[in-house]
N, C-alpha and C positions, 0 to 999 in steps of 0.2 A: 204612747208614752210609758212603755214598760221597760224598766231597767233596774240595775242595782248600782247605787253609788257607793264607793269604797274610799276609805281614808285610813292612813296609818301614821303612827308616831314612832320615831326611832330613838334608840338609847344613846347613840353617838354618831359620828360622821360616817360610819359604815352604813351604807344605805340599806343593807340587809338586816340591821339590828332592830327589827320591829319589836316594840314593847307594848303596843296597843293597836287594835284594829277595830274599825267600825264599818258596818254595812247597813245601808238603808234601801229597802226594796219598794219600788213604785210600780203601780199598775193603774192604767187609765188616768195617769197624772196625779195619783194620790199615794201617799205613804201607807203601805199596808203591813210592813213588818220591819223589824230592825234587829241587829245583832251587834254586840260589842263584847270585847274581852281584853283584859290585860294579857300580855304574853311575856314569858320569861325568855329573853333573847340570849341568855347565857353569855352576856357581854357586859363590859364596864359601861357605866353611864357617864357622859360628859356633862359638866356643869352647864354648858351652853344649852344642851338639849333639855336638861331639867328645868332651866329657866324658861324655856319656851312652853313646854307642856306640863310641867309640874310632876311628872312621873319619876319615881326614884327606884333604885335597885331594891330597896326594902319592900316597896309596894308590889313588885313582881316576883319576889322571892318564892312564893308558893303558887304563882300563876302557872297555867299550863304552858308547855312548850308548843311551838307551831305544829309539831308532829301530832300532838294530842287534839288539836282543834281543826286540823286540815280538812278532815272529812265533813265536819259541820259547816265550814266555810264553803266548800265545794257544793254541798247540798243546798245551802242558802242561795248561792249564785245560780245553780241549776243551769239552764240554757239561756240565761239572760244576757243582754248587752251590759257590759260593765263600764261605768262612768267614773272617771277620776278628775281631780282638779289639778292639772299639770301632770306631766309624765312621771313625776317623782314617785307617786304611789304605785304605779305599775312597775317601775324599776325596782322599788323597794320590795314589793311582793315577789317578783321574779328572783331577785338576789337572795332573799330569805329562803325561798323554796329550793333554789339551787344549792344553797349551803347545806340543807338537810336532805338533799337528793330526792326531792319531791317533784312531781310533774307540775308544770305551769298549767293553769286553767286554760282550756281550749275554748275561748269565747271571744267575741268581738269586743273591742275596747273603743271608748270615745273619750277624748280629752275635752272637758267642758270649756277650757280656755279657748278652744277653737270657736265655739259658739259665742262666747263672751266677746271675743275680739271682732267678730263679724257683727254682732248685735249692737254693741256700744262703741260708737266712734271714739269717744274719749278714752277708751280702754284698748284701742287697736295696737298701740305700741308700748304703752306702759300703764301702770295703775290697774292692772287686771287681776290683782291678788283677790283671793276669796273674801277677805275682810273688806276690801274696797268695793267690790261688786255688791256684796250684801248690804253695805251701807247705802249704795245707790238705790237698792231695792227696798230699803227700810226693813231688812230682815235681821233680827238680833239673834246671836248665838254665842256659845262659849267656844271661842276660837282655840284651836290646838287641842281639842278633845276629839278623838277620832270619830265617834258617832255623831257628835254635833257638827263636825266638819262635813261628814258624809251627807247628813240631812241638809246642810246649807248648800252643798253642791247640788243635791237633788232639787232643792227649791229654785236655784238659779237656772238649772236646765229646764225644769217645767215651765218657769216663767218665760224664758226665751222661746221655747217650742210653741207655747200657746200664743204668744204675741205674733209669731211669724207663721203660724199654721204649718209648722214643720213636723217631721217625724225624727225620732232619735236615730233611726236607721239611715237617714240621709247623711249622717255625720260619721258613720263607721269608717268608711274608706278615707274620708278627709283627714280624720284624726290619725289613722295608721300611716298615712303617707307623709305626715307632718315632720 
């Protein structure tokens, strides 16, 4: 049960406009470390996105650019499996890194919704949003805050793995072929 859960928030409809990133590292099924930072996406902020996460252009004005925190993020991930809640976060990170000509992390990825849709029949086709699943599990968190979402994702994954006696490694190829 060792992995890093990652979540991002974006400034606008451009998936690469990351304005916040949160990472939660798990070892033996326990949260052992976390990392979060605002990021200056050098992009305009849409009102819709601000309404969702509450992050404004003024808040990231003096935040680091992705170039400045890239090495920290890679070091935090290390050789871990990276878990996301839907493929949005993986696409966003890849788009952002491509925009800045940075290499994509060479690590295995797992989409937590694959586990959720298998573990919870009522979520197989719809209703598998992070907020809905956390409500099912009685896990409260500040939704659309990157670190809180990463921790919530981690909690969901740990819960499912424990209940099914599975390994996160069992889901690497399943998620990548999805």
